[in-house]
Structures are given as C-alpha cells and as structure tokens.
Wavefront OBJ file of the C-alpha trace (Angstrom):
o trace
v 63.745 39.957 -26.576
v 67.016 39.456 -28.472
v 67.361 40.115 -32.191
v 69.903 37.426 -33.050
v 68.444 34.039 -33.974
v 70.742 31.997 -31.733
v 70.060 34.292 -28.779
v 66.301 33.890 -29.319
v 66.772 30.120 -29.299
v 68.807 30.275 -26.072
v 65.996 32.235 -24.395
v 63.422 29.621 -25.410
v 65.638 26.740 -24.300
v 66.470 28.333 -20.958
v 62.775 28.995 -20.271
v 61.918 25.363 -21.021
v 64.743 24.083 -18.814
v 63.744 26.465 -16.028
v 60.188 25.109 -16.083
v 61.370 21.487 -16.061
v 63.859 22.097 -13.244
v 61.278 23.977 -11.202
v 58.809 21.110 -11.537
v 61.418 18.490 -10.636
v 62.645 20.462 -7.598
v 59.078 20.882 -6.391
v 58.464 17.132 -6.683
v 61.715 16.480 -4.811
v 60.717 18.794 -1.960
v 57.285 17.150 -1.756
v 58.751 13.634 -1.505
v 61.200 14.734 1.202
v 58.417 16.426 3.143
v 56.280 13.261 2.999
v 59.203 11.139 4.218
v 59.852 13.488 7.154
v 56.246 13.356 8.392
v 55.415 11.446 11.547
v 54.412 7.862 10.832
v 56.079 7.744 7.411
v 56.665 4.131 6.371
v 59.866 2.661 4.946
v 58.523 2.751 1.376
v 57.977 6.515 1.554
v 61.511 7.054 2.846
v 62.920 4.799 0.111
v 60.993 6.728 -2.550
v 62.401 9.999 -1.193
v 65.953 8.621 -1.279
v 65.469 7.515 -4.892
v 64.168 10.960 -5.871
v 67.148 12.597 -4.128
v 69.528 10.352 -6.085
v 67.793 11.191 -9.369
v 67.936 14.917 -8.641
v 71.658 14.707 -7.873
v 72.253 12.715 -11.043
v 70.472 15.334 -13.141
v 72.387 18.151 -11.474
v 69.371 19.698 -9.734
v 71.106 19.491 -6.376
v 74.751 19.087 -5.420
v 75.980 15.565 -4.637
v 76.979 16.604 -1.110
v 73.492 17.966 -0.460
v 72.048 14.695 -1.743
v 74.284 12.738 0.635
v 73.279 14.993 3.523
v 69.560 14.616 2.773
v 69.841 10.833 2.486
v 71.699 10.686 5.782
v 69.041 12.789 7.512
v 66.252 10.636 6.105
v 67.980 7.413 7.177
v 68.599 8.804 10.660
v 64.932 9.721 11.043
v 63.760 6.360 9.674
v 65.991 4.423 12.069
v 65.069 6.498 15.130
l 1 2 3 4 5 6 7 8 9 10 11 12 13 14 15 16 17 18 19 20 21 22 23 24 25 26 27 28 29 30 31 32 33 34 35 36 37 38 39 40 41 42 43 44 45 46 47 48 49 50 51 52 53 54 55 56 57 58 59 60 61 62 63 64 65 66 67 68 69 70 71 72 73 74 75 76 77 78 79
C-alpha cells in the first residue's frame, strides 16, 4: 500500500474502475453468447449489438472490435 495520499486514492479508484469494467465486460460477453446461440431471435441479436455499441463508447473494447462483432452477429442473424 502506498504512503502518499494521492497514490492511495489512485489505488482505490483503479480498484473500483477495475470492478466496474470487469462486470460490464462479463455482461457484454454474456449478451454476445446468447445472440450466437442456435435459435436466437432478432431481439436478442439487437440487444447484443446495443451492448457492443455501449461497450465501445465507454472504451471497454476497441471500435474496430465492436464493428467486427456487430458484423459477425449480423451475418449469423441473416444466415
């Protein structure tokens, strides 16, 4: 544990952000997995695309990865 007050604060903030990011990434992966399942309806795919967009907007995933995921989901939905 650091001794300097600002360093202590940074540790606390980074731990809180890590927990929030971990939770959001887990939710993102779950929504993508549900959309990729056999028999997934259009609403599930749309919800996954929305969650991918939100994750890219928050900086959880890169914008190119978001575009790639959305393309893959659309391809699977249209097949």
